[in-house]
C-alpha positions as CSV (number, residue, x, y, z in Angstrom):
1,M,-17.9,-6.3,3.8
2,V,-17.4,-2.6,3.2
3,I,-18.0,-0.2,6.0
4,S,-18.6,3.5,5.1
5,Y,-17.0,6.4,6.9
6,E,-20.5,7.3,8.1
7,D,-20.8,3.9,9.8
8,K,-17.4,4.4,11.4
9,I,-18.3,7.9,12.6
10,I,-21.6,6.7,14.1
11,G,-19.9,3.8,15.8
12,L,-17.2,6.0,17.3
13,Y,-19.7,8.6,18.4
14,G,-21.7,5.8,20.0
15,K,-18.6,4.9,22.0
16,G,-18.6,8.4,23.4
17,M,-15.9,10.0,21.3
18,S,-16.1,13.7,20.6
19,A,-16.4,15.1,17.0
20,R,-12.8,16.3,17.3
21,D,-11.6,12.9,18.5
22,I,-13.4,11.2,15.6
23,Q,-11.9,13.7,13.1
24,D,-8.4,12.9,14.4
25,T,-9.0,9.2,14.4
26,L,-10.2,9.2,10.8
27,H,-7.3,11.3,9.7
28,E,-4.8,9.1,11.4
29,A,-6.3,5.8,10.3
30,Y,-7.4,6.6,6.8
31,G,-5.8,9.9,5.8
32,V,-9.2,11.6,5.3
33,E,-10.1,15.1,6.3
34,V,-13.5,15.5,7.9
35,S,-14.7,18.7,9.5
36,P,-16.0,18.4,13.1
37,Q,-19.2,20.0,11.9
38,I,-19.8,17.2,9.4
39,T,-18.8,14.6,12.0
40,G,-21.4,16.1,14.4
41,L,-24.1,16.1,11.7
42,L,-23.5,12.5,10.7
43,S,-23.8,11.4,14.3
44,L,-27.4,12.6,14.4
45,I,-28.4,10.1,11.7
């Protein structure tokens, strides 16, 4: 099963993480750069 970054962001946001915390987590775990603004927008989905 493949989980997209969007699914990860929504899951982390649902656990109460801030956009900055999610950004840091994705960078540390996967080496991807995601802006806090994009993270916040994806959490609205």
